[in-house]
Structures are given as structure tokens and as C-alpha cells.
N, CA and C atoms as a LAMMPS dump frame, in Angstrom:
ITEM: TIMESTEP
0
ITEM: NUMBER OF ATOMS
141
ITEM: BOX BOUNDS ff ff ff
-5.0000000000000000e+02 5.0000000000000000e+02
-5.0000000000000000e+02 5.0000000000000000e+02
-5.0000000000000000e+02 5.0000000000000000e+02
ITEM: ATOMS id mol type element x y z
1 1 1 N -140.503 -371.753 73.325
2 1 2 C -140.603 -372.71 72.242
3 1 3 C -139.785 -373.95 72.602
4 2 1 N -140.369 -375.094 72.385
5 2 2 C -139.683 -376.351 72.692
6 2 3 C -138.582 -376.609 71.659
7 3 1 N -137.618 -377.407 72.063
8 3 2 C -136.489 -377.717 71.175
9 3 3 C -136.953 -378.28 69.839
10 4 1 N -137.931 -379.179 69.885
11 4 2 C -138.41 -379.806 68.66
12 4 3 C -139.066 -378.775 67.743
13 5 1 N -139.782 -377.818 68.315
14 5 2 C -140.415 -376.761 67.517
15 5 3 C -139.362 -375.892 66.84
16 6 1 N -138.309 -375.567 67.57
17 6 2 C -137.221 -374.758 67.015
18 6 3 C -136.536 -375.519 65.883
19 7 1 N -136.291 -376.795 66.116
20 7 2 C -135.658 -377.622 65.088
21 7 3 C -136.513 -377.678 63.82
22 8 1 N -137.814 -377.861 63.982
23 8 2 C -138.723 -377.928 62.838
24 8 3 C -138.757 -376.592 62.088
25 9 1 N -138.725 -375.501 62.84
26 9 2 C -138.72 -374.164 62.241
27 9 3 C -137.472 -373.98 61.369
28 10 1 N -136.317 -374.405 61.892
29 10 2 C -135.077 -374.262 61.138
30 10 3 C -135.011 -375.222 59.961
31 11 1 N -135.557 -376.416 60.112
32 11 2 C -135.605 -377.346 58.981
33 11 3 C -136.412 -376.74 57.833
34 12 1 N -137.527 -376.096 58.164
35 12 2 C -138.366 -375.455 57.147
36 12 3 C -137.626 -374.286 56.502
37 13 1 N -136.931 -373.499 57.304
38 13 2 C -136.164 -372.366 56.77
39 13 3 C -135.076 -372.852 55.816
40 14 1 N -134.367 -373.896 56.218
41 14 2 C -133.282 -374.418 55.392
42 14 3 C -133.83 -374.984 54.089
43 15 1 N -134.949 -375.681 54.159
44 15 2 C -135.565 -376.219 52.942
45 15 3 C -135.969 -375.078 52.009
46 16 1 N -136.528 -374.015 52.571
47 16 2 C -136.93 -372.86 51.762
48 16 3 C -135.709 -372.191 51.14
49 17 1 N -134.628 -372.096 51.9
50 17 2 C -133.395 -371.505 51.388
51 17 3 C -132.858 -372.322 50.215
52 18 1 N -132.761 -373.637 50.387
53 18 2 C -132.243 -374.492 49.315
54 18 3 C -133.148 -374.44 48.081
55 19 1 N -134.445 -374.422 48.3
56 19 2 C -135.398 -374.406 47.186
57 19 3 C -135.352 -373.091 46.413
58 20 1 N -134.959 -372.027 47.091
59 20 2 C -134.958 -370.705 46.464
60 20 3 C -133.873 -370.575 45.397
61 21 1 N -132.751 -371.254 45.6
62 21 2 C -131.636 -371.14 44.672
63 21 3 C -130.873 -369.827 44.804
64 22 1 N -131.24 -369.022 45.785
65 22 2 C -130.576 -367.731 45.999
66 22 3 C -129.296 -367.912 46.804
67 23 1 N -128.459 -366.894 46.74
68 23 2 C -127.28 -366.865 47.608
69 23 3 C -127.764 -366.596 49.03
70 24 1 N -127.012 -367.102 49.993
71 24 2 C -127.404 -366.995 51.395
72 24 3 C -127.584 -365.542 51.83
73 25 1 N -126.693 -364.679 51.392
74 25 2 C -126.763 -363.277 51.788
75 25 3 C -128.096 -362.663 51.376
76 26 1 N -128.503 -362.89 50.137
77 26 2 C -129.756 -362.313 49.638
78 26 3 C -130.971 -362.947 50.305
79 27 1 N -130.961 -364.274 50.443
80 27 2 C -132.097 -364.971 51.035
81 27 3 C -132.28 -364.56 52.492
82 28 1 N -131.188 -364.501 53.224
83 28 2 C -131.263 -364.144 54.642
84 28 3 C -131.787 -362.722 54.835
85 29 1 N -131.331 -361.812 54.007
86 29 2 C -131.793 -360.428 54.119
87 29 3 C -133.291 -360.344 53.825
88 30 1 N -133.737 -361.035 52.785
89 30 2 C -135.147 -361.012 52.396
90 30 3 C -136.043 -361.686 53.431
91 31 1 N -135.503 -362.667 54.145
92 31 2 C -136.301 -363.433 55.103
93 31 3 C -135.981 -363.109 56.557
94 32 1 N -135.187 -362.095 56.76
95 32 2 C -134.816 -361.628 58.1
96 32 3 C -134.258 -362.755 58.964
97 33 1 N -133.281 -363.46 58.391
98 33 2 C -132.61 -364.553 59.083
99 33 3 C -131.13 -364.212 59.162
100 34 1 N -130.531 -364.466 60.311
101 34 2 C -129.109 -364.228 60.486
102 34 3 C -128.327 -365.283 59.694
103 35 1 N -127.437 -364.83 58.814
104 35 2 C -126.688 -365.739 57.942
105 35 3 C -125.835 -366.721 58.741
106 36 1 N -125.211 -366.267 59.793
107 36 2 C -124.382 -367.167 60.606
108 36 3 C -125.232 -368.243 61.266
109 37 1 N -126.427 -367.859 61.718
110 37 2 C -127.324 -368.848 62.318
111 37 3 C -127.776 -369.865 61.272
112 38 1 N -128.05 -369.381 60.066
113 38 2 C -128.456 -370.29 58.993
114 38 3 C -127.382 -371.344 58.769
115 39 1 N -126.144 -370.909 58.587
116 39 2 C -125.056 -371.856 58.353
117 39 3 C -124.83 -372.772 59.556
118 40 1 N -124.984 -372.247 60.757
119 40 2 C -124.832 -373.052 61.957
120 40 3 C -125.869 -374.164 62.009
121 41 1 N -127.12 -373.822 61.697
122 41 2 C -128.189 -374.827 61.704
123 41 3 C -128.034 -375.823 60.565
124 42 1 N -127.574 -375.386 59.403
125 42 2 C -127.328 -376.316 58.306
126 42 3 C -126.303 -377.346 58.749
127 43 1 N -125.233 -376.893 59.372
128 43 2 C -124.175 -377.786 59.843
129 43 3 C -124.716 -378.728 60.931
130 44 1 N -125.512 -378.18 61.845
131 44 2 C -126.047 -378.967 62.951
132 44 3 C -127.001 -380.062 62.454
133 45 1 N -127.855 -379.724 61.493
134 45 2 C -128.861 -380.686 61.028
135 45 3 C -128.303 -381.691 60.039
136 46 1 N -127.228 -381.347 59.342
137 46 2 C -126.614 -382.287 58.412
138 46 3 C -125.737 -383.303 59.119
139 47 1 N -125.335 -382.976 60.333
140 47 2 C -124.409 -383.837 61.06
141 47 3 C -125.077 -384.851 61.82
């Protein structure tokens, strides 16, 4: 997967997480996403 594809995938995941209104622990478990990776990508894309 190209870098841009990975970035777009994480942008979509983060948007879905924010839109859900759920706590990260619950959302990550339901969507099979590593919580640490989620927070890492949020920090990376916001910066």
C-alpha cells in the first residue's frame, strides 16, 4: 500500500471515530483498530 493510501485510510478511520462519539477503547475494539496506533495517527495528522 502506498503512503498516500495508508494516510487516506487512517483519515477515514479517524473521521469515523470522531463521528461515533464513542470512547477510543470501545471504538477500537469494535473496529479492530489498535488504540495506540489510532492516537499516534491522530497526533501525526493534526500536526
